[in-house]
C-alpha positions as CSV (number, residue, x, y, z in Angstrom):
1,X,108.4,122.7,39.8
2,X,109.3,123.3,36.2
3,X,107.7,120.0,35.2
4,X,104.5,121.0,36.9
5,X,104.6,124.4,35.2
6,X,105.1,122.5,31.9
7,X,102.1,120.3,32.6
8,X,99.9,123.4,33.5
9,X,101.0,125.2,30.4
10,X,100.6,122.2,28.1
11,X,97.1,121.2,29.4
12,X,95.9,124.8,29.3
13,X,97.3,125.5,25.9
14,X,95.9,122.3,24.5
15,X,92.4,123.1,25.9
16,X,92.6,126.7,24.5
17,X,93.5,125.5,21.1
18,X,90.7,122.9,21.1
19,X,88.3,125.5,22.3
20,X,89.2,128.0,19.5
21,X,89.0,125.3,16.8
22,X,85.9,123.5,18.2
23,X,87.4,120.1,17.7
24,X,85.3,118.8,20.6
25,X,82.1,120.5,19.5
26,X,80.1,117.3,19.3
27,X,81.1,116.3,22.8
28,X,80.3,119.8,24.1
29,X,76.9,119.8,22.4
30,X,76.3,116.4,24.0
31,X,76.8,117.9,27.4
32,X,74.2,120.6,26.6
33,X,71.7,117.9,25.8
34,X,72.6,116.3,29.1
35,X,71.9,119.6,30.9
36,X,68.4,119.6,29.4
37,X,67.9,116.1,30.6
38,X,69.1,117.0,34.1
39,X,66.8,120.0,34.1
40,X,63.9,117.7,33.2
41,X,60.5,118.3,31.8
42,X,59.1,121.8,32.3
43,X,55.5,122.9,32.2
44,X,54.7,124.0,28.7
45,X,53.3,127.5,28.0
46,X,49.5,127.6,27.7
47,X,49.6,130.2,24.9
48,X,51.3,128.0,22.3
49,X,49.2,125.4,20.5
50,X,50.3,122.9,17.8
51,X,47.8,121.9,15.1
52,X,49.5,118.8,13.9
53,X,48.8,116.6,10.9
54,X,49.1,113.3,12.8
55,X,48.1,109.7,12.4
56,X,44.6,110.6,13.8
57,X,44.2,113.2,11.1
58,X,44.7,110.6,8.3
59,X,42.3,108.2,10.0
60,X,39.6,110.9,10.3
61,X,40.0,112.6,6.9
62,X,39.7,110.6,3.7
63,X,42.4,112.6,2.1
64,X,45.9,111.9,0.8
65,X,49.0,114.1,1.4
66,X,49.5,116.7,0.2
67,X,46.1,117.9,1.1
68,X,44.3,120.2,-1.3
69,X,44.9,123.9,-0.7
70,X,41.2,124.4,0.0
71,X,41.6,122.1,3.0
72,X,44.4,124.3,4.4
73,X,42.3,127.4,3.6
74,X,39.4,126.1,5.7
75,X,41.7,125.4,8.7
76,X,43.3,128.9,8.5
77,X,39.9,130.5,8.3
78,X,38.6,128.5,11.3
79,X,41.7,129.5,13.4
80,X,41.7,133.1,12.2
81,X,38.1,133.5,13.2
82,X,39.1,133.2,16.9
83,X,41.7,136.0,16.6
84,X,45.0,134.2,17.5
85,X,48.1,136.3,17.9
86,X,49.7,134.5,14.9
87,X,49.1,131.5,12.7
88,X,52.5,130.1,11.8
89,X,51.9,127.7,9.0
90,X,54.7,125.1,8.7
91,X,53.5,123.6,5.5
92,X,55.2,124.7,2.3
93,X,53.3,125.8,-0.8
94,X,56.1,126.6,-3.2
95,X,54.5,124.8,-6.1
96,X,51.1,125.5,-7.7
97,X,48.1,123.3,-7.2
98,X,47.9,120.2,-9.4
99,X,44.8,119.4,-11.4
100,X,43.0,116.0,-11.2
101,X,43.7,113.5,-13.9
102,X,41.2,113.6,-16.8
103,X,39.4,110.6,-18.1
104,X,41.8,110.1,-21.0
105,X,44.8,110.1,-18.5
106,X,46.1,113.6,-19.3
107,X,46.7,116.2,-16.7
108,X,46.5,119.9,-17.6
109,X,49.3,122.3,-16.4
110,X,48.9,123.6,-12.8
111,X,46.6,126.6,-12.5
112,X,44.8,125.8,-15.7
113,X,41.9,123.8,-14.3
114,X,39.0,125.2,-12.3
115,X,39.8,123.0,-9.3
116,X,43.4,124.2,-9.0
117,X,42.4,127.8,-9.4
118,X,39.7,127.4,-6.8
119,X,42.0,125.8,-4.3
120,X,44.6,128.5,-4.7
121,X,42.0,131.3,-4.6
122,X,40.6,129.8,-1.4
123,X,44.1,129.7,0.2
124,X,44.8,133.3,-0.8
125,X,41.4,134.4,0.4
126,X,41.9,132.7,3.8
127,X,45.3,134.4,4.2
128,X,43.8,137.7,3.3
129,X,40.9,137.3,5.8
130,X,43.4,136.5,8.6
131,X,44.2,140.2,8.7
132,X,48.0,139.9,8.6
133,X,48.3,137.3,11.3
134,X,49.7,134.5,9.2
135,X,53.3,133.4,8.5
136,X,54.0,131.0,5.6
137,X,57.1,128.8,5.7
138,X,59.7,128.6,3.0
139,X,62.7,126.2,2.7
140,X,64.1,127.4,-0.7
141,X,65.0,131.1,-1.2
142,X,67.0,133.2,-3.5
143,X,70.1,135.0,-2.5
144,X,68.1,138.1,-1.7
145,X,65.6,136.2,0.4
146,X,63.0,135.7,-2.3
147,X,60.7,132.7,-2.2
148,X,58.3,130.8,-4.4
149,X,54.7,130.6,-3.5
150,X,52.1,128.7,-5.4
151,X,54.5,128.4,-8.3
152,X,55.1,132.2,-8.4
153,X,58.8,133.2,-8.1
154,X,57.6,136.5,-6.6
155,X,56.2,134.8,-3.6
156,X,57.1,137.5,-1.2
157,X,55.1,140.1,-3.1
158,X,52.2,137.7,-3.5
159,X,52.1,137.1,0.2
160,X,52.4,140.8,0.9
161,X,49.3,141.4,-1.2
162,X,47.2,139.2,1.0
163,X,48.8,140.5,4.3
164,X,50.8,137.3,5.0
165,X,54.5,137.1,5.8
166,X,57.2,134.7,4.5
167,X,59.7,133.1,6.9
168,X,62.6,130.7,6.3
169,X,62.2,127.3,7.9
170,X,66.0,126.7,7.8
171,X,67.6,126.2,11.2
172,X,71.4,125.7,11.9
173,X,72.2,122.1,11.8
174,X,74.9,120.7,14.1
175,X,76.7,117.3,14.4
176,X,74.1,114.5,14.0
177,X,71.8,117.0,12.2
178,X,70.4,118.0,15.5
179,X,68.4,121.2,15.7
180,X,69.5,123.1,18.8
181,X,69.6,126.7,17.7
182,X,67.6,129.3,15.8
183,X,69.0,132.1,13.7
184,X,67.7,135.6,12.9
185,X,67.8,135.0,9.2
186,X,68.7,132.4,6.6
187,X,69.7,133.1,3.0
188,X,68.5,136.7,3.3
189,X,65.1,135.9,4.7
190,X,64.1,136.2,8.3
191,X,63.5,132.8,10.0
192,X,60.1,131.4,10.5
193,X,60.5,131.8,14.3
194,X,61.6,135.5,14.1
195,X,58.8,136.5,11.7
196,X,56.2,134.7,13.8
197,X,57.4,136.4,16.9
198,X,57.3,139.8,15.2
199,X,53.7,139.2,14.1
200,X,52.7,138.0,17.5
201,X,54.4,140.9,19.3
202,X,53.6,143.6,16.7
203,X,57.1,144.9,16.5
204,X,60.5,144.0,15.1
205,X,62.9,141.7,16.9
206,X,66.3,143.1,17.5
207,X,68.9,141.1,15.5
208,X,71.6,141.9,18.1
209,X,70.0,139.5,20.6
210,X,71.2,136.7,18.4
211,X,74.8,137.7,18.9
212,X,75.5,137.9,15.2
213,X,74.8,134.2,14.6
214,X,72.2,132.1,16.3
215,X,70.7,131.5,19.7
216,X,69.8,128.4,21.7
217,X,66.3,127.0,21.5
218,X,65.0,126.6,25.0
219,X,63.0,123.4,24.7
220,X,60.5,122.6,27.5
221,X,61.0,118.9,27.1
222,X,61.0,116.0,24.6
223,X,58.5,115.5,21.8
224,X,54.8,115.9,22.6
225,X,55.5,118.4,25.3
226,X,53.7,121.4,23.9
227,X,49.9,121.6,23.8
228,X,48.5,120.1,20.6
229,X,45.3,119.3,18.7
230,X,44.8,117.1,15.6
231,X,44.5,118.9,12.3
232,X,41.4,116.9,11.6
233,X,39.7,118.2,14.7
234,X,40.1,121.8,13.6
235,X,39.0,121.0,10.0
236,X,35.9,119.3,11.3
237,X,35.2,122.1,13.7
238,X,35.4,120.0,16.8
239,X,37.6,122.2,18.9
240,X,36.0,124.3,21.6
241,X,34.9,127.8,20.6
242,X,37.6,130.4,21.5
243,X,40.3,127.8,21.9
244,X,42.8,129.7,19.7
245,X,42.0,133.1,21.0
246,X,45.2,135.2,21.6
247,X,47.4,132.1,21.1
248,X,50.5,131.2,19.1
249,X,49.2,128.6,16.7
250,X,51.7,126.5,14.7
251,X,50.3,124.2,12.0
252,X,52.5,121.4,10.6
253,X,52.9,117.7,10.1
254,X,53.9,115.3,12.9
255,X,53.0,111.9,11.5
256,X,56.1,109.7,11.1
257,X,55.1,108.9,7.5
258,X,55.6,112.5,6.5
259,X,59.3,112.3,7.5
260,X,59.4,115.7,9.2
261,X,61.2,114.5,12.3
262,X,64.5,115.8,13.7
263,X,66.9,115.2,16.6
264,X,67.0,118.0,19.1
265,X,68.6,118.7,22.5
266,X,65.7,116.9,24.2
267,X,64.5,114.3,21.8
268,X,65.8,111.9,19.2
269,X,62.9,112.5,16.9
270,X,60.8,115.7,17.3
271,X,58.3,116.9,14.7
272,X,59.5,119.9,12.7
273,X,56.4,121.9,13.7
274,X,57.1,121.4,17.4
275,X,60.7,122.4,16.8
276,X,59.5,125.6,15.1
277,X,56.9,126.2,17.9
278,X,59.7,125.9,20.5
279,X,61.9,128.3,18.5
280,X,59.0,130.8,18.2
281,X,58.3,130.6,21.9
282,X,62.0,131.0,22.7
283,X,62.2,134.2,20.6
284,X,59.1,135.5,22.3
285,X,60.7,135.1,25.7
286,X,63.7,137.1,24.6
287,X,66.1,134.2,24.0
288,X,66.5,133.3,27.7
289,X,69.2,130.7,27.1
290,X,72.5,132.3,26.1
291,X,76.1,131.2,25.8
292,X,78.5,132.5,28.4
293,X,81.0,135.1,27.3
294,X,84.1,133.8,25.6
295,X,86.4,135.5,28.2
296,X,84.6,133.5,31.0
297,X,85.2,130.2,29.1
298,X,88.8,131.1,28.5
299,X,89.3,132.1,32.2
300,X,87.7,128.8,33.3
301,X,90.1,126.8,31.0
302,X,93.1,128.6,32.5
303,X,91.9,128.2,36.0
304,X,91.1,124.5,35.7
305,X,94.3,123.8,33.8
306,X,96.5,125.3,36.5
307,X,94.6,124.2,39.6
308,X,95.9,120.6,39.9
309,X,99.6,121.5,39.2
310,X,99.5,124.4,41.7
311,X,97.9,122.2,44.3
312,X,100.4,119.4,43.8
313,X,103.2,121.8,44.9
314,X,102.0,121.3,48.4
315,X,99.8,118.2,48.3
316,X,100.6,114.6,47.7
317,X,99.2,112.4,44.9
318,X,96.2,111.2,46.8
319,X,95.3,114.7,48.0
320,X,95.8,116.1,44.4
321,X,93.4,113.5,43.0
322,X,90.9,114.3,45.7
323,X,91.1,118.0,45.0
324,X,90.8,117.4,41.2
325,X,87.7,115.2,41.8
326,X,86.1,117.8,44.1
327,X,86.9,120.6,41.7
328,X,85.4,118.6,38.8
329,X,82.2,117.9,40.8
330,X,81.9,121.5,41.9
331,X,82.4,122.7,38.4
332,X,79.8,120.3,37.1
333,X,77.2,121.5,39.6
334,X,78.1,125.1,38.8
335,X,77.6,124.5,35.1
336,X,74.2,123.0,35.6
337,X,73.1,125.8,38.0
338,X,74.2,128.3,35.4
339,X,72.3,126.5,32.7
340,X,69.1,126.5,34.7
341,X,69.7,130.2,35.2
342,X,69.9,130.7,31.5
343,X,73.7,130.5,30.8
344,X,75.3,127.8,28.7
345,X,78.9,127.6,29.9
346,X,81.6,125.7,28.2
347,X,82.0,122.4,30.0
348,X,84.2,120.0,28.0
349,X,87.2,122.3,27.5
350,X,87.7,123.4,31.1
351,X,87.0,120.0,32.4
352,X,89.4,118.5,29.8
353,X,92.1,121.0,30.9
354,X,91.5,119.9,34.5
355,X,91.7,116.2,33.6
356,X,94.8,116.5,31.6
357,X,96.6,118.8,34.0
358,X,95.6,116.5,37.0
359,X,96.8,113.4,35.2
360,X,100.0,115.2,34.2
361,X,100.6,116.6,37.7
362,X,99.9,113.1,39.2
363,X,102.4,111.6,36.7
364,X,105.0,114.1,37.6
365,X,104.5,113.4,41.3
366,X,104.6,109.7,40.9
367,X,107.7,109.8,38.6
368,X,109.4,112.3,41.0
369,X,108.6,110.1,44.0
370,X,109.9,107.1,42.2
371,X,113.1,108.8,41.2
372,X,113.5,110.3,44.6
373,X,112.8,107.0,46.2
374,X,115.5,105.3,44.1
375,X,117.9,108.2,44.9
376,X,117.2,107.8,48.6
377,X,117.6,104.0,48.3
378,X,120.9,104.4,46.5
379,X,122.2,106.9,48.9
380,X,120.9,105.2,52.0
381,X,122.2,101.8,50.9
382,X,125.7,103.3,51.3
383,X,125.0,103.7,55.1
384,X,122.9,100.7,55.9
385,X,122.8,97.1,54.6
386,X,120.9,96.6,51.4
387,X,118.2,94.4,53.0
388,X,117.5,97.2,55.6
389,X,116.9,99.9,53.0
390,X,113.5,98.5,51.9
391,X,112.4,98.3,55.5
392,X,113.5,101.8,56.2
393,X,111.6,103.2,53.2
394,X,108.5,101.1,53.9
395,X,108.4,102.3,57.5
396,X,108.8,105.9,56.6
397,X,105.7,108.1,56.4
398,X,105.9,108.7,52.7
399,X,108.9,106.6,51.7
400,X,111.2,109.5,51.6
401,X,111.2,111.3,55.0
402,X,112.3,109.1,57.9
403,X,111.3,111.4,60.7
404,X,112.4,110.8,64.3
405,X,111.9,107.7,66.4
406,X,113.3,106.5,69.7
407,X,115.1,103.2,69.5
408,X,117.0,100.9,71.9
409,X,120.3,100.7,70.1
410,X,124.1,100.3,70.4
411,X,126.3,103.2,69.2
412,X,129.8,102.7,68.0
413,X,132.6,105.2,67.6
414,X,136.0,104.2,66.0
415,X,139.2,106.1,65.6
416,X,142.5,105.3,63.8
417,X,145.3,106.1,66.2
418,X,148.1,108.4,65.0
419,X,146.7,108.9,61.5
420,X,146.6,112.7,61.7
421,X,150.3,113.1,62.4
422,X,151.1,110.3,59.9
423,X,149.1,112.0,57.2
424,X,151.3,115.1,57.4
425,X,154.1,113.1,55.8
426,X,152.1,112.2,52.7
427,X,150.8,114.0,49.7
428,X,147.0,114.9,49.8
429,X,146.0,112.4,47.1
430,X,148.0,109.6,48.9
431,X,146.3,110.5,52.2
432,X,142.8,110.3,50.5
433,X,143.7,106.9,48.9
434,X,144.9,105.5,52.2
435,X,141.9,106.9,54.1
436,X,139.4,105.5,51.6
437,X,141.1,102.1,51.8
438,X,140.7,102.1,55.6
439,X,137.2,103.4,55.7
440,X,136.1,100.9,53.0
441,X,137.3,98.0,55.2
442,X,135.6,99.3,58.4
443,X,132.4,100.4,56.6
444,X,132.0,96.9,55.1
445,X,132.3,95.3,58.5
446,X,129.5,97.6,59.8
447,X,127.2,97.1,56.9
448,X,127.8,93.3,56.8
449,X,126.6,93.1,60.4
450,X,123.4,95.1,59.8
451,X,124.7,98.4,61.2
452,X,123.9,101.9,60.0
453,X,126.8,104.0,59.1
454,X,125.9,107.4,60.4
455,X,129.0,109.6,59.7
456,X,132.7,109.8,58.8
457,X,134.7,112.1,61.0
458,X,138.1,112.2,59.3
459,X,139.5,108.8,60.0
460,X,136.8,108.2,62.7
461,X,133.4,106.5,62.1
462,X,130.1,106.7,63.9
463,X,127.7,103.8,63.5
464,X,124.6,102.6,65.2
465,X,123.0,99.2,65.5
466,X,119.3,98.8,66.1
467,X,118.3,102.1,64.3
468,X,116.5,103.1,62.2
469,X,115.3,99.5,62.0
470,X,114.8,97.9,65.5
471,X,117.1,94.9,66.1
472,X,116.8,92.8,69.3
473,X,120.4,91.7,68.9
474,X,121.9,95.2,68.3
475,X,124.6,94.8,71.0
476,X,125.7,91.4,69.7
477,X,125.9,92.8,66.2
478,X,128.0,95.8,67.4
479,X,130.4,93.5,69.4
480,X,130.8,91.1,66.4
481,X,131.5,94.1,64.2
482,X,134.2,95.3,66.6
483,X,135.8,91.9,66.8
484,X,135.9,91.6,63.0
485,X,137.4,95.1,62.7
486,X,140.2,94.2,65.2
487,X,140.9,90.6,64.1
488,X,140.3,90.8,60.3
489,X,139.8,94.2,58.9
490,X,142.6,96.1,60.7
491,X,145.2,93.4,60.2
492,X,144.3,93.3,56.5
493,X,144.6,97.1,56.3
494,X,147.9,97.0,58.1
495,X,149.2,94.3,55.7
496,X,148.3,96.7,52.8
497,X,150.1,99.5,54.5
498,X,153.2,97.3,54.7
499,X,152.9,96.4,51.0
500,X,152.8,100.1,50.2
501,X,155.9,100.5,52.4
502,X,154.3,103.1,54.5
503,X,155.0,101.5,57.9
504,X,154.0,98.6,60.0
505,X,150.4,99.6,60.6
506,X,148.1,101.3,63.0
507,X,146.2,100.8,66.2
508,X,142.5,101.8,66.5
509,X,140.1,102.6,69.3
510,X,136.5,101.4,69.4
511,X,133.9,102.6,71.9
512,X,130.4,100.9,72.3
513,X,127.5,101.9,74.4
514,X,123.9,100.8,74.5
515,X,120.7,102.6,75.4
516,X,118.0,104.8,74.1
517,X,118.8,107.0,71.1
518,X,116.7,109.4,69.0
519,X,117.1,108.2,65.4
520,X,116.1,110.4,62.5
521,X,116.9,113.3,60.1
522,X,118.4,116.5,61.3
523,X,119.4,119.6,59.5
524,X,117.5,122.1,57.3
525,X,115.2,121.8,54.2
526,X,118.3,122.2,52.1
527,X,120.6,119.9,53.9
528,X,119.5,116.8,55.8
529,X,121.5,114.1,57.5
530,X,120.6,111.0,59.3
531,X,121.9,110.6,62.8
532,X,121.3,109.1,66.2
533,X,121.5,111.5,69.2
534,X,121.2,111.3,72.9
535,X,123.2,110.5,76.1
536,X,123.9,107.0,74.7
537,X,125.7,108.5,71.8
538,X,127.7,111.0,73.9
539,X,128.8,108.2,76.3
540,X,129.9,106.0,73.4
541,X,132.1,108.8,72.1
542,X,133.7,109.3,75.5
543,X,134.3,105.6,75.9
544,X,136.1,105.5,72.6
545,X,138.3,108.3,73.8
546,X,139.3,106.2,76.9
547,X,141.1,103.7,74.7
548,X,143.9,106.2,73.9
549,X,147.1,105.2,75.6
550,X,145.8,101.9,76.9
551,X,146.4,98.3,75.8
552,X,142.7,98.1,74.9
553,X,141.5,98.9,71.4
554,X,137.9,98.1,72.3
555,X,135.9,99.3,75.3
556,X,132.3,98.7,75.9
557,X,130.0,99.9,78.6
558,X,128.2,97.7,81.1
559,X,125.0,98.6,79.4
560,X,126.2,97.0,76.2
561,X,127.4,93.9,78.1
562,X,124.0,93.6,79.8
563,X,122.3,94.0,76.4
564,X,124.2,91.1,74.8
565,X,121.9,88.1,74.1
566,X,124.9,85.8,73.8
567,X,127.8,87.2,75.8
568,X,131.2,85.9,74.5
569,X,133.6,84.1,76.9
570,X,136.5,86.5,76.3
571,X,135.0,89.6,77.8
572,X,136.9,91.1,80.8
573,X,136.0,93.8,83.2
574,X,138.3,96.8,83.0
575,X,137.1,99.3,85.6
576,X,134.4,101.7,86.6
577,X,135.1,105.2,85.3
578,X,133.6,108.6,85.9
579,X,132.5,110.1,82.6
580,X,131.7,113.7,82.0
581,X,128.0,114.4,82.1
582,X,127.1,111.2,84.0
583,X,126.2,111.1,87.7
584,X,127.3,107.5,88.3
585,X,130.4,105.6,87.3
586,X,130.3,103.6,84.1
587,X,131.6,100.0,84.1
588,X,134.0,99.4,81.2
589,X,134.6,96.0,79.6
590,X,136.8,94.7,76.8
591,X,138.2,91.6,75.1
592,X,140.7,89.6,77.0
593,X,142.8,89.7,73.8
594,X,141.9,92.2,71.2
595,X,143.9,90.3,68.5
596,X,146.2,93.1,67.6
597,X,149.9,92.1,67.3
598,X,152.8,94.4,68.2
599,X,154.3,96.4,65.4
600,X,157.9,97.4,65.1
601,X,158.8,100.8,63.6
602,X,155.3,101.3,62.2
603,X,153.3,104.4,62.1
604,X,152.2,103.8,65.6
605,X,153.7,101.6,68.3
606,X,151.6,98.7,69.6
607,X,150.6,98.6,73.2
608,X,150.9,95.8,75.6
609,X,148.6,92.8,75.4
610,X,145.3,92.9,77.3
611,X,144.8,90.7,80.3
612,X,143.1,87.3,80.0
613,X,139.5,86.7,80.9
614,X,138.9,86.2,84.5
615,X,135.8,85.9,86.8
616,X,137.0,88.7,89.1
617,X,137.5,92.3,88.0
618,X,140.9,93.1,86.7
619,X,143.0,96.1,87.6
620,X,142.3,99.4,85.8
621,X,144.2,99.7,82.6
622,X,143.4,103.4,82.1
623,X,142.3,106.2,84.3
624,X,139.0,107.9,83.9
């Protein structure tokens, strides 16, 4: 849980820092361009017209750029005659007109020849006759917003005298020099778009709408989307009468040779005049495309950064990935829907928080599962053979929880006779040492034969063969384990007892029973143990108890004998006994000779030898 909290905090914090520092601004702006692309081409407004100096203009007019000011004056007069709402002239006239070169190669200063004076006079006259409906562009201004016009540093005053208005052509540039936004002013002068909108509307534009900086330009589509006519067509008077009436008319170059092309949100190369026209139209519509509030972006970052770690508390890795993908898809759709509704939400930073947190949560889950799996493997390998552990984990639902399953198995119970009273004569540490030595011997016998060591009960052991992994020869494995315990392990343990001068040794009791058992985990969420429960287990415990006070150290039920795939020759019938909890008598079998030799003066006296194998049932050696 703490690891997941660290992931959520780290991913969210990283995204918040990135958001505040705009380190992924280029990527974020790229997603805005993608939103325009998804929205697609929109129908352009009919009241906006571009008069563009295009390739057709140069083919129809025998003029070189820059055109004489008288040419521009004629176009302005032709447009103004039809009473447009505004004529936004995106051609800069900061310098005075040049005079033609004389026959001797000299050129008089600007404004000193009749042709230059005539051109400038014609332009000023055209602006004056437009009755205040013209806006002239400027790219260079003073600190106080002053501009040069026709070589005059007092260009603002000069334009004011003829009823025209200056506007700055400067737009905020962003990574890649793309033009995506329009400001209210630049270098102390209102922008070309704002002034043009004010002239068209007849009132001032509230600067507060720009949020103190700039606003998004709401492009209708890529280049050549807005309505347009060639400059030459207007100059030659070929446009229909009344075409410009009550329209927003933007005049400017579009020919590639004039190098006034710019990348935007919707185009790699859009003419500057079309960019300005889009900006003017955006301002006229009240800046419909606005950035979402910062608090919303921050809230989305926190939400997306915490979603996956919180979900992974209850969901597995696959479900966590599915949830993260679904959340990312839903967020992407929501961002696009909001964009088409006029809201530009932050996309990269919330999505980045989701991606990093989901990746972190998934890593924590996988690492935790891996560690937990190894821990379970280590722990479980102490109870079952090493080669069975992999099968157990592979057959489990998620590799960690075994669940419950019914198995046909053989249950073994063992007990060391007389150990409790014997232990009272020893120190506690000596008792533990002796007990560990005995349990190690017997546990190894169980594990070596593929059994599952279920529990230690003092000096007693419970084991099961055939669970949790099914084994067709579970009864044979259990009987072979019992034989090894009695003929190899117990004598070796008793020899060690004698070396320690603790006595001659011990007897033990082993009970086997076969049948159906329910194998799985029992306990609570805080403490889980693996066990095998059922009537088969209860009967095995009661059979082990029958060995007390008899010459038999091993007793197995008839069910176990019948389950043997290869019954040994030294099995003998003992008797049928009535066991508590069972309606019918249980047949008891044992080895003809359990291999335990008598001890003299040991911790526990040795009983009499068991009878030899016989085809007919022997006499009962112990009562039920």
